[in-house]
FIBAKE-528442 format. One record per residue (C-alpha): z, y, x; residue in one letter; chain. Coordinates in steps of 0.05 Angstrom, whole numbers, always signed. Example, Ala and Ser with C-alpha at 12.3 -4.5 7.8 and 13.67 -1.06 7.14 Angstrom:
# FIBAKE-528442
R      pz      py      px  r  c
R    +156     -90    +246  a  A
R    +143     -21    +273  s  A
END
This chain:
# FIBAKE-528442
R      pz      py      px  r  c
R    +658    +264    +181  m  A
R    +693    +272    +243  r  A
R    +668    +221    +291  p  A
R    +597    +268    +283  l  A
R    +641    +330    +303  f  A
R    +669    +291    +360  l  A
R    +607    +258    +377  s  A
R    +581    +341    +393  a  A
R    +624    +348    +451  w  A
R    +597    +348    +519  l  A
R    +641    +330    +583  v  A
R    +624    +385    +635  v  A
R    +667    +370    +690  a  A
R    +687    +303    +699  l  A
R    +760    +291    +719  v  A
R    +769    +224    +757  t  A
R    +852    +198    +755  p  A
R    +879    +210    +820  p  A
R    +876    +141    +859  a  A
R    +941    +161    +905  g  A
R   +1015    +172    +888  a  A
R   +1010    +241    +915  a  A
R    +959    +275    +872  d  A
R    +991    +239    +802  t  A
R   +1028    +311    +803  d  A
R    +969    +359    +804  d  A
R    +960    +374    +727  a  A
R    +887    +420    +743  a  A
R    +857    +352    +758  r  A
R    +865    +325    +686  y  A
R    +842    +402    +657  v  A
R    +765    +388    +624  q  A
R    +721    +446    +598  f  A
R    +670    +418    +541  v  A
R    +615    +447    +502  q  A
R    +616    +449    +428  d  A
R    +531    +453    +412  f  A
R    +550    +460    +335  s  A
R    +580    +520    +333  g  A
R    +548    +598    +329  n  A
R    +548    +617    +399  c  A
R    +478    +583    +392  t  A
R    +449    +640    +368  a  A
R    +460    +680    +429  r  A
R    +432    +612    +469  n  A
R    +502    +587    +486  g  A
R    +550    +534    +477  v  A
R    +622    +542    +453  q  A
R    +670    +528    +512  i  A
R    +730    +486    +500  l  A
R    +784    +464    +533  v  A
R    +828    +398    +538  k  A
R    +870    +356    +572  n  A
R    +849    +286    +602  a  A
R    +914    +264    +613  h  A
R    +935    +195    +578  p  A
R   +1011    +221    +567  n  A
R   +1039    +277    +605  r  A
R   +1027    +361    +561  p  A
R   +1001    +405    +604  i  A
R    +998    +487    +610  r  A
R    +936    +513    +639  v  A
R    +923    +588    +651  w  A
R    +856    +609    +651  l  A
R    +815    +675    +676  d  A
R    +755    +686    +648  r  A
R    +693    +714    +682  y  A
R    +627    +760    +656  h  A
R    +566    +754    +692  m  A
R    +607    +727    +760  g  A
R    +656    +786    +753  r  A
R    +744    +769    +735  g  A
R    +749    +811    +675  t  A
R    +826    +808    +680  g  A
R    +836    +765    +611  d  A
R    +881    +707    +634  r  A
R    +900    +661    +570  s  A
R    +950    +607    +571  r  A
R    +952    +545    +537  s  A
R    +995    +478    +525  d  A
R    +954    +424    +514  l  A
R    +968    +356    +489  a  A
R    +956    +301    +520  p  A
R    +893    +271    +476  g  A
R    +897    +326    +434  g  A
R    +838    +363    +401  e  A
R    +802    +410    +453  p  A
R    +818    +487    +444  e  A
R    +765    +536    +440  p  A
R    +756    +595    +486  l  A
R    +688    +628    +475  g  A
R    +615    +632    +482  c  A
R    +576    +610    +540  s  A
R    +540    +678    +538  r  A
R    +558    +747    +506  s  A
R    +502    +792    +477  d  A
R    +498    +808    +553  y  A
R    +497    +753    +596  g  A
R    +540    +684    +617  a  A
R    +611    +688    +607  q  A
R    +663    +625    +633  e  A
R    +729    +609    +649  w  A
R    +764    +579    +709  r  A
R    +829    +545    +723  v  A
R    +885    +586    +756  v  A
R    +937    +545    +746  r  A
R    +958    +483    +712  a  A
R   +1030    +441    +703  v  A
R   +1058    +378    +671  f  A
R   +1109    +401    +628  v  A
R   +1147    +346    +608  d  A
END
């Protein structure tokens, strides 16, 4: 059952590993947003948005701001993302009134 569930995720923000040594401390480069098409968000013509850590072995603490219909809502969340861990659900890409999204405010390695 697990491989089928994982295949439902689509990476929406591709993150390529940094080429230079100076970029290796930029944790935000390893934060990815993914979509899950199997959730209940499809009833609103949306998808479930999740966030994950794409770094192979370093945990990341990330702060996210939520935007609804292009405007900041004042909602800020903080998550600790394990390397190779399951994506953490954030919410639906659409509410009853319009589109919503999450943006990275800050991301740091916590090791």
